[in-house]
Residue, then its C-alpha position, 0 to 999 in steps of 0.5 A: x500500500x502506498x504511503x498517504x500523507x495528511x496534515x496532523x492539524x486537519x485530522x485534529x480539526x476533523x476530530x474536534x468537528x465530530x466532538x462539536x457535532x456529537x456534543x460530547x467528549x468521550x474518553x475514546x475520542x479524546x484518546x484518539x486525538x492524543x494518539x494522532x498528536x503522538x504519531x511521529x511526523x513523516x519526513x516529507x517536503x512539498x513538491x513544487x512543479x516547474x510551472x509554479x517555480x520561480x525559475x520557470x521560463x514558459x515556452x513561447x514563439x518568437x516574432x520570427x516564428x521560432x519556438x522556444x520550449x519551456x525550460x528551467x532558468x536555473x539548470x538551463x534545461x527543457x522541462x515540462x509543466x509537471x516536472x519538478x526538481x530539488x531546486x524548486x522554489x514556489x513563486x511568491x506572486x500569483x502571476x501566470x508562468 
């Protein structure tokens, strides 16, 4: 089975919402909440796709109809929108690539 990564705070929010909806804090529900807090965090990093990276240069066609494929300005290599690498840094603005 593949690993699935979820945010601990989202699980705790779901438990809190269930408690609010049901209207009681049973020992079992409180115990489950404590168990979620005690689970060690996975060592994961959010993936930044090329299209969302600050180093992304979108492909374009020049005035003389020459096609320039999309590429990474950092590694100077052609890339697809959905590629990613260890250098990925999310753009801070919401501008289109």
